[in-house]
N, C-alpha and C positions, 0 to 999 in steps of 0.2 A: 262482931256483927257485920262489919264491912266484908270480912273474909267469907262469911256465910252467904251474903248477898252475891258476892262475886262467884262463888261456887255454884249457886243456883242459876245465875245467868249463864255460866259456862255449860252446865248440864242442859239447860233449855236450848241453848244454841246448837249443841251437839245433836240433840234430839231432832231439832228442826232440819239441820243439814242432812242427817241420816235419812229422815223421812223423805226429803226431796230426792236424795240419791236413789232410794229404793223405788220411788214412784217413777223415776226416769229410766231405771234399768229394766231390761227384759227379765221375765221370771225365769229362774233356774232352780234345779233341784238342789237341796241342801246336801253338803258333804262334809265329813270329818277329816278328809285328807285331800292333799293336792298332789298331782303327779305331772311330770313333764319329761320329755326325752332330753338327753344331754349329749354333748359332744364327747368323743372318746379320744384317747391318745393314739389309738390305732387308726391308720388311714382308712377312710370310707367306713368307719365303725358303725354308723347309723344307717348305712344303706341297706336296703333289703337284698337278699340273694339275687333277685332278678336285676336290680339296679346295678349290682356289682359285676354282672356278667358282661363280657365283651360282646361287641356287635357281631352278627353273623359274618362268617368268612365269605369272600367272593365266590360266586358259583352256587350259592344256596346251601352251603355246608352249615350244620348247626353250630351254634357257639359253644365254646368250651365251658363245661360246668365248673363252678367254683370248687377248688380243692381236689386232691387226689382221691379216687375211690379207695375204700378200705376193704380188703378181702377178709374172709373169716380167719380167726387165729389158727396157728399151727396145731396139728394133732399131737398130743403127748401120751406117752405110756405112763400114766399117772392116775392115782385114785382121785386126785383133785388138785387144782392149782388156781392161782390168782395172779394177775398182773396189775399193779397199782402205780399211779403217779405219786411220788413221795410228797410233793408240795400240796397238791389239791386233794389227795386221797381218792381221786376218781379211779374207778375200776375200768380198765381198758379191755381185759379179757378174763374169763373165769370158766371153771368147770367144777361142779360140786363144791363151790367155795364156802358154803355154809353147812356142809356135812361134817359131823364129828369124826375125827380121826386120831390115831395115836401120834403124839408129837415126837416121841423118842427124845433125842438130845436137843431138839429145838426148844425143849423146856428150859434149857440153860440160858436162853435169851431173857427169860423173866428173872432168873437168878442174877444175871448180869444187870438187868434194869434196876433191881432192888439194891444191888451193891453200889451201882452208880448213884442212886438216890441217897443212900447212906453216906457216901462221900460228899455229895452236894450239901447236905444239911450239917455236915461236920460230926456225924455220929462215929465215923471211922476215918482213918487216913491210909493212904497207899502204903505207908511205911509201918503201919501197925502190924504186930505179930499175932497170928491166929494159930491155935493149937489144932493139930491133925489128930483127932480122937480115935479111939479104937473103932467106934461106929463108922467114921469116915473111912478108915483104913480097911475094915472088913467089907463094907458095902462097895467101896470104890477103889480100893488099893490094888497093888501089883498082883495079889493072889486071886483076883476075881477075873471073870471072863469079859467084863466090860471095859470101856475106855478108862485109862488111868494115867495119872501124871507121875506115878512112881514116887510118891512122897512118903518118907519114912514115918512109921508109927510114932506118935507122941512128939514129933518135931514141931517147932514153931516157925511158921513161914510168913513173910510179908504179904499183905493183901494183894499187892501187885503181882507177886509170883503166883498166887492162887488164881487171880484173874487170867493171867496168861495160860496157866495150866488148864483152866476150864474152857477158855475161848479157842485157843490154838490146838491143844491136845484133846479137848473135850473130856478132860479128866473128871470122873465121878467123885474121886477123893477130894479134889480141889473144890468142887461144887458143894459138897456136904460140909467141908470145913468153913467155907464162906457162910453158908446158911447157919451153922451153929454159932459162929462168931457174931453174926448180926442179930439172931433171934433166940439164942440159947440152946435150941434143939431143932432138928429138921421138921418135926411135926408142926411146931409153932411157925416156923418159916413157911411151910406149905399154906397155913392159914393166911399168912401175910401175902403170899403169892396170889391167892384167890381174891383178896381185897384189892390188890393192885390191878388184877385182871378186870374186876368190876369197874374200877375207876377209869380204866382205859377203854371201856366199852366193849370188852371181849365177851360177848354174851353167850357164846357157845363153848366156853373154856372152863376147865377145872384142873387144878394142879394138885397132885398128891405128894410130890417130893421135889427136891431141888435138882434132880438129875435127869428125869424122864424115863427112869427104869419102869417097866410095864406095871400098870395098876389100873383097876377098873375105874378109879376116880381121876385118872390122868388122861385128859383128852382136850382137843382144840379143833379149830377149823382153819383152812387155808386163809380165809379172810381175817380171822382173829389174829393169826400169827403174823400176817402182813401189817396189821394195825400195831402190833408190838414192835416190829422192825421199824415202822414209821416213827413211833414214839422214841425209840432209842436214838435214831438219827436226829430227830427234832430236839429232844430234851437234853441230850448229852453229847453234843458235838466234840467236847473236849476229851471224851473217852472213846469215841467211835474208832479211832485209829487202831485200837487193839484188834478189831475184827479183820484188819488187812495184813496182820503179821503172818508171814508165810511159813515160818518154822520157829521152834523154840527149844532150847536145850536146858534141861534140868537134871541134876543128879547123874551127869555124864550120859544122859540119853537125849538124843535129838529126835524130835517128832515133827512131821510136816502137817500143816493145816490141811484138813480133809476137803476143804473147798477148792477143788481143782481149777475153778474158773479164775481164781486169783492169779494163776500163771498163764491161763489160756487167753484171758481178755483183760488188757490193762485198764479198762474202764470199770471193772468190777472191784469193789473195795470192801466187801463183807457179804454175808454175816455169819451163817452157822449151818452145819450139816447135822443130820440125825439118822440113826439106823437101829432097828431091832428086827428080828425075824418076823414079828407080827406087824410092825409099822411099815416095813419096807424102807427104801432109801429116800430120804427127804433132804431138801435144800432150800434155805431162805437166802436170797442174794439181793444185792443192790448195786447199781451201776450208774455212773454219771457221765453223760456226753454233752458237751457244751454247757448250757444252763439247765438241762433237764435231768432229773434223777428218777429212776424207776425202781420198784421193788417187786420181786417175784417170790412166791411161796409155792413150791412144788412138793407134793406129798404122795407117798405110796407108790414109788416107782420100783421096777424090778432089779435095778442095778445102779452102780455109781455112774456109769456112762449114760444111762437113761435120764438120771436126774440132772446131770450137767448139760447134756444135749438139749433136753427139754427147756431148762432154764435159759440157755443161750438162745434158743429159738424164740422164746417169749420176749427176751430183751431186744433182740434184733427186730422183731415184729413191732414192738412198741415204739422204738426210736425211729423206725422207717416210716410209720404211718401217722404218728401223732407228734404234737409239739405243745410245750407249755409256755404260755404267754402271761406276762405280768401286765394286766390291763389297766390297773390303777395302783397307785402307791399310797402308803399310809399318810394320812393328813393332807391328801390332795383335795383342793377346793373343787367340789363338783357343782355346787349351786349356792346362791345367796338366798337365804330365807328371811321373810319378814318376821319381826319379833314384836309382840305386844307387851306392855308394862315393863319395858326394859330401858336401861340407861342408854342403849343404842337401838336404832330402829331395825337393824338387820344383823345377821351373822352368817358366816360361811359354814357349810356343812360338808362332811366327807367321811371316808372310812378311817378307822383307827389302826388298820393293818393293811399290808399289801393284799391285793386281790389277784390271784393267779388262776388261770383256767387251762385245762388240757383238752385240746381239740384236734380233730382231723386236720392234717397239714393243709394249709391254704385257706382255711375257713374263718380265720380270726376276723377278717375284715367284714364278715357278714353278721357279726354279733350286733344286737341292738340293746340299748341301755335305757332304763327308765328310773327316775328318782320319784319316790312316793314319800311325802313328808306329812307329819301330823299338822293339822291346820286348825287353829293358828298355833304358833309357838309362843309360849308365855313365859316371861322371865320370873324368877331367876333360873338360869340354865348353867349346868356344869358340863365340862368337857366329856364326862362319862355318862351323860344323859342321852339315851337313845331317842332320836327325834324323827327317824324315818328309816327307809330301806332302799337299797339299790337293787333293781331286778335286771338280770342279764338274760337275754333270749337269743335263741338261734333256731331258725326255721319254725317259729311259732312255739317252740318248747322252751320252758324255763330252765336255764343252766344253773341258776343259783340266786339266792337272795341274801344280801349282806347289810348289816346294820350301819346306819349313818349317825354321826355325832357332831355337835358344834365344835368348830375348830378353835374356839375361844370361850372362856366363861362370859356370861352375860349377867350383870347385876341388875337388881330392880331399879326402876325409875323412882323419882321423887313422888310425893303425895299427889300433886296435880297431874303428873304424867300418868300415874297409875289410874287415877279417876277418869282421865280423858279416854284412855284405852279401854277401861271397863265399860264405858258407854258404847264405844265402838264394837266391843265384843258382843254386846247384847243383840246387835243387829247383823252380825256376821254369820 
């Protein structure tokens, strides 16, 4: 009985206090979220572009504009191309990047991705032996007109040997042998390829085989194939080194990697070439300079020289006029948020992964940041509970929106703490 009387007095007091507070406060519109600007690790991060500009030079000369101007991208002899930042996925330059085109041996990038994933989950090992069947030999072996690794019929080869044969020599026989070892036959493997393409967001892509030999059902886009290259780099760093192997010897035959940029540019470390008479000469490459990695996909050029020169021009353009900045780190405390019904009254919030942006060089200081939180936050809260978002803006345009999470679990308060906050919530 005494506890009930005490609880009644507590609630009555809270109601009175809240009523007094509401009568004294000016009227405001109700809102389900709260937002605020925050400081950034980058110097002058929250200054507007005008505030960041230096004062006019003596003599009335106009002040320097922030950042270096960006000219149009180079002109390429290509059916289509895309230049992508590997970290952010931002597209820096493109032409016909969403148009369907024949991938030729760029298809083998997906064969490699699936093989790497099979290694990751333990389905296969690099030392496992795979049979080179009559189908693999007839479709991709030494007696064909296509690229081959010269693997003997009915021989058993380690998975790693087949990977090198497919990536370095672009061997169709090695590709089919991998497909049959993983999925039983090439047709089933092609279905698996299409499922992986859907998973990776390759909306304009269909695969008909493991090699890229011409088929009406084998097509992709420059943007999609760049997404695949990005996934290979991101998901399988332990296997990415295979794409930088310059030459490989098997069965007394040495073949050189067809990606000539591996020898022309020391910053290029992958990925794959492709060519058929109908697809033209294609090249997907990646290069890293300082802390920035770029990906290019150039498709449908008239020659080896055109695909290499075009790729080199795109890479130089991207590195010259753009930079990638890590503006926030994973688990960085961006703001302290009030918590209701919790064992504690507040919790720090931040992103659960690094936030990187690719920008015109010299413009990073002009970015503005805003935190938008659900209001109020109510316990219990887990670290994987999304509680708000971080919006990054430049020149009035949104660069991206990123989820924010509690940086610690928040347990529920006791009975009286929850009741007190319940009363407060009625009037918030």
